C-alpha positions in Angstrom: 0.0 -0.1 0.0 1.4 3.4 -1.0 1.0 5.9 1.7 2.1 9.7 1.0 1.7 13.1 2.5 1.5 14.4 -1.2 -1.5 14.3 -3.6 -0.3 12.0 -6.0 1.9 9.0 -6.6 4.6 9.3 -9.2 4.1 6.8 -12.0 0.4 6.6 -11.5 -2.8 8.4 -12.0 -5.6 8.5 -9.7 -8.4 6.3 -11.0 -11.0 6.9 -8.3 -11.2 8.7 -4.9 -12.7 6.3 -2.3 -13.2 8.6 0.5 -11.4 9.5 3.8 -9.7 6.6 5.9 -8.8 7.0 9.4 -7.1 5.4 12.2 -7.8 6.6 15.9 -6.0 5.7 19.1 -6.5 7.0 22.6 -3.4 6.6 24.8 -2.0 7.4 28.3 1.4 6.6 29.6 1.7 3.4 31.9 2.3 4.2 35.7 6.1 3.6 34.9 6.2 5.9 32.0 4.2 8.5 34.0 6.6 8.4 36.9 9.7 8.6 34.6 8.1 11.4 32.5 7.3 13.3 35.7 10.8 13.0 37.1 12.3 14.2 33.7 9.9 17.2 33.6 11.6 18.3 36.8 15.2 17.9 35.3 14.2 19.2 31.8 15.2 17.9 28.4 13.8 15.4 26.2 11.1 13.2 28.0 11.8 9.7 26.3 9.1 7.9 28.1 6.4 10.3 26.8 8.0 10.1 23.4 7.8 6.5 23.5 4.0 6.6 24.1 3.6 9.1 21.3 5.4 7.1 18.8 3.5 3.8 19.6 0.2 5.8 19.4 1.2 7.2 16.0 2.3 3.8 14.9 -1.1 2.1 15.7 -3.1 4.9 14.4 -1.2 4.7 11.0 -1.6 0.9 11.0 -5.4 1.3 11.6 -5.7 3.7 8.8 -4.0 1.5 6.4 -6.5 -1.4 7.4 -9.4 0.9 6.8 -8.0 1.6 3.4 -7.3 -2.3 2.6 -10.9 -2.9 3.7 -12.2 -0.4 1.2 -10.0 -2.0 -1.7 -7.8 1.1 -2.0 -4.4 1.0 -3.6 -2.9 3.9 -1.9 -3.6 6.6 0.5 -2.8 10.3 -0.4 -2.8 13.5 1.7 -1.9 11.4 5.0 -1.9 13.6 8.1 -1.6 13.1 11.9 -3.6 15.1 14.5 -3.9 14.9 18.3 -6.2 16.1 21.0 -5.6 16.0 24.7 -8.5 14.6 26.4 -7.2 14.9 30.0 -3.8 15.3 31.5 -3.3 11.6 30.9 -5.0 10.7 27.8 -4.6 11.8 24.3 -6.2 10.9 21.0 -4.0 10.5 18.1 -5.7 10.5 14.6 -4.1 9.4 11.3 -6.1 10.2 8.2 -5.8 10.6 4.4 -7.7 9.9 1.2 -8.1 6.4 -0.1 -7.6 5.9 -3.9 -7.4 3.5 -6.6 -4.5 3.8 -9.0 -3.9 3.2 -12.6 -1.0 3.2 -14.7 -0.8 5.9 -17.4 -2.2 4.5 -20.7 -4.0 1.7 -18.9 
């Protein structure tokens, strides 16, 4: 499955726009990650425990978006983006979305 933040895929034409696809994940840090992150906030610098939570949430949201596109029969996702919304001090929604498309080779 091709996935791009752009609006086209080199070497292909968009044959059909199939609609918006998305993957949504709501995450909060584990107790250990929360404690380590809290300690790092006092000291300053990069908070690796929170970075890990964010990266896993993005990865899972991305995988869910791709799965959604596969279920629709798409060949690719264009215009892929991430968004995040904080629900509380400990819970954040991560959204990965784009447009599912069918591709065709030029001249086909």
